[in-house]
C-alpha positions as a printed Julia matrix, in Angstrom:
230×3 Matrix{Float64}:
 -102.04   25.53    0.36
 -101.0    22.26    1.87
 -100.18   20.79   -1.53
  -98.01   23.82   -2.47
  -95.92   23.45    0.69
  -95.46   19.78    0.02
  -94.19   20.48   -3.52
  -91.69   23.05   -2.2
  -90.38   20.58    0.38
  -89.86   17.92   -2.28
  -88.01   20.4    -4.53
  -85.8    21.51   -1.66
  -85.0    17.87   -0.75
  -84.05   17.11   -4.36
  -81.78   20.17   -4.44
  -80.06   19.11   -1.19
  -79.5    15.6    -2.54
  -78.0    17.03   -5.74
  -75.69   19.29   -3.76
  -74.54   16.37   -1.6
  -73.75   14.38   -4.7
  -71.69   17.18   -6.16
  -69.77   17.61   -2.89
  -69.01   13.86   -2.79
  -67.76   13.9    -6.37
  -65.59   16.92   -5.67
  -64.03   15.2    -2.65
  -63.24   12.07   -4.65
  -61.71   14.09   -7.46
  -59.59   16.11   -5.03
  -58.24   12.92   -3.46
  -57.19   11.59   -6.82
  -55.39   14.84   -7.61
  -53.6    14.86   -4.26
  -52.6    11.23   -4.74
  -51.29   11.92   -8.23
  -49.49   15.04   -7.05
  -47.85   13.14   -4.17
  -46.83   10.3    -6.48
  -45.35   12.76   -8.96
  -43.42   14.5    -6.18
  -42.05   11.2    -4.89
  -41.02   10.16   -8.41
  -39.35   13.53   -8.88
  -37.4    13.14   -5.61
  -36.36    9.64   -6.56
  -35.16   10.9    -9.93
  -33.22   13.76   -8.37
  -31.73   11.44   -5.76
  -30.6     8.97   -8.4
  -28.81   11.74  -10.29
  -27.25   13.31   -7.21
  -25.77   10.15   -5.56
  -24.25    7.3    -7.6
  -25.51    3.88   -6.63
  -23.16    1.46   -4.85
  -23.48   -1.09   -7.63
  -22.5     1.35  -10.37
  -20.65   -0.43  -13.17
  -18.43    2.6   -13.81
  -14.83    1.68  -12.81
  -13.24    3.63   -9.94
   -9.83    5.34  -10.39
   -6.83    3.05   -9.9
   -4.82    3.71   -6.72
   -1.24    2.37   -6.74
   -0.3     0.06   -3.9
    2.45    0.99   -1.45
    4.66   -1.68   -3.02
    4.26   -0.08   -6.45
    5.01    3.35   -5.0
    8.2     2.08   -3.43
    9.2     0.34   -6.64
    8.86    3.62   -8.51
   11.03    5.59   -6.06
   14.2     6.79   -7.86
   17.45    5.44   -6.45
   18.77    8.94   -5.89
   16.05    9.55   -3.3
   17.22    6.66   -1.11
   18.91    7.95    2.03
   22.5     6.7     2.02
   24.88    7.03    4.95
   28.43    8.08    4.08
   29.57    6.82    7.49
   28.94    3.21    6.45
   25.52    2.4     7.9
   23.53    0.09    5.62
   19.75    0.09    5.15
   17.73   -3.07    5.65
   18.0    -5.43    2.68
   21.3    -4.12    1.3
   23.1    -6.81   -0.7
   26.77   -7.31   -1.59
   26.07   -5.81   -5.02
   24.79   -2.44   -3.76
   27.72   -0.2    -4.69
   25.65    2.91   -4.06
   26.24    2.44   -0.31
   29.62    3.48    1.11
   29.51    0.52    3.51
   29.85   -1.81    0.52
   31.71    0.31   -2.02
   34.56    0.94    0.45
   35.22   -2.71    1.27
   38.62   -4.19    0.42
   38.44   -5.06   -3.33
   39.64   -8.63   -2.81
   37.02   -9.24   -0.1
   34.33   -7.75   -2.3
   35.29   -9.99   -5.23
   35.23  -13.09   -3.02
   31.88  -12.35   -1.35
   30.25  -11.47   -4.66
   31.48  -14.67   -6.27
   30.09  -16.67   -3.37
   26.8   -14.75   -3.48
   26.44  -15.34   -7.21
   26.87  -19.09   -6.86
   24.59  -19.22   -3.8
   21.7   -17.92   -5.88
   21.5   -21.37   -7.48
   20.21  -22.5    -4.08
   17.93  -19.45   -3.74
   20.21  -17.9    -1.1
   20.61  -14.11   -1.07
   23.54  -12.4     0.64
   22.13   -9.49    2.64
   24.61   -7.48    4.72
   23.96   -5.58    7.92
   27.43   -4.02    7.99
   30.59   -3.67    5.94
   33.03   -0.77    5.89
   32.54    1.78    8.68
   34.01    5.21    9.29
   35.89    5.77   12.54
   33.19    8.03   13.87
   30.51    5.42   13.15
   32.61    2.71   14.83
   33.05    4.9    17.9
   29.32    5.49   17.99
   28.65    1.74   17.92
   31.18    1.19   20.7
   29.55    3.85   22.88
   26.17    2.24   22.32
   27.59   -1.19   23.24
   29.09    0.17   26.47
   25.73    1.67   27.36
   23.93   -1.58   26.54
   26.33   -4.02   28.25
   27.23   -1.81   31.17
   31.03   -1.92   30.9
   33.88   -1.4    28.46
   35.13   -4.93   29.06
   31.83   -6.58   28.13
   31.28   -4.27   25.16
   34.74   -5.22   23.82
   33.48   -8.79   23.31
   31.19   -7.46   20.59
   32.5    -4.14   19.28
   36.11   -3.18   18.62
   37.59    0.29   18.83
   37.91    2.48   15.76
   41.68    1.87   15.76
   41.45   -1.94   15.73
   38.18   -2.81   14.0
   38.54   -4.66   10.67
   35.32   -2.95    9.61
   37.06    0.43    9.61
   39.78   -0.9     7.31
   37.13   -2.47    5.04
   38.26   -6.03    5.82
   35.09   -7.42    7.42
   31.4    -7.93    6.67
   28.43   -8.85    8.83
   26.0   -11.15    7.03
   22.36  -10.46    7.84
   20.4   -13.39    6.4
   20.38  -16.69    8.3
   20.37  -18.81    5.14
   23.48  -16.96    3.87
   25.22  -17.48    7.22
   24.47  -21.2     7.03
   25.63  -21.34    3.41
   28.93  -19.6     4.22
   29.57  -21.85    7.2
   29.49  -24.79    4.77
   31.04  -23.29    1.63
   32.81  -20.09    2.65
   36.31  -21.59    2.92
   36.25  -22.43   -0.8
   36.12  -18.68   -1.47
   38.57  -17.75    1.28
   35.74  -16.47    3.49
   35.96  -17.4     7.17
   34.07  -16.83   10.38
   36.57  -15.3    12.77
   34.79  -15.21   16.15
   32.82  -18.05   17.71
   30.34  -15.63   19.28
   29.68  -13.83   15.97
   28.49  -16.3    13.31
   27.64  -13.35   11.05
   31.17  -11.83   10.99
   33.29  -12.9     7.99
   36.73  -11.87    6.78
   38.92  -12.87    3.86
   41.55  -15.56    4.48
   42.88  -16.52    1.0
   44.86  -19.49    2.37
   41.59  -21.08    3.47
   40.99  -22.23   -0.09
   43.83  -24.74    0.37
   44.08  -25.23    4.13
   40.61  -24.47    5.39
   39.69  -21.67    7.77
   41.82  -21.11   10.88
   40.49  -21.83   14.37
   38.07  -19.2    15.6
   38.68  -16.9    18.54
   36.09  -17.15   21.31
   35.38  -13.41   20.86
   37.28  -10.29   19.72
   39.03   -9.86   23.08
   41.07  -13.0    22.28
   42.18  -11.65   18.91
   45.77  -10.3    19.07
   44.79   -7.58   16.58
   42.43   -6.09   19.17
   45.17   -5.63   21.82
């Protein structure tokens, strides 16, 4: 009886050991499957991510975007806002006939200033104008602005003439906007009959044909000393 019980105990122990071994193997196998499944999922996510979002170092060229300078260069001339009253945009030169402020200048003055401008290019000097011909309404507007700025009609008259007396309205005067052109004209202008008229306005030039032989006349201190302004 005792021996039979002992044999049963041994058999039961062997069965338990076998079961434990199987459980251990199953656990190890399950871990490998989970690990492989997780790795596959991560690889799949990486693959999807790579297809959904281009990398920053992609060698594929990006579309070309024109610079603002190129865009301006391609703007048709007819789209440029011109002022029929005589106002000139920044950078207008003596050759810009599309602006009324230049096209309406006295023909003899225009010929003289363009000849001077052409020869000045040899010294890399460009003749940019800030003003040329002006309509009466534009001249009156400038005078009103000067009165507001200087505080009196008398002080404004030193800088801006009336519409009835201004040589700009008649197309007989230009205001030079570039400092190098002003310097060039102060040295060479008389040879083209171009003279500074007012000591307080080094930019203001008018045509004096006799200056080619006699030199430019003495300048007035300001427009209020010019008999034409009286």
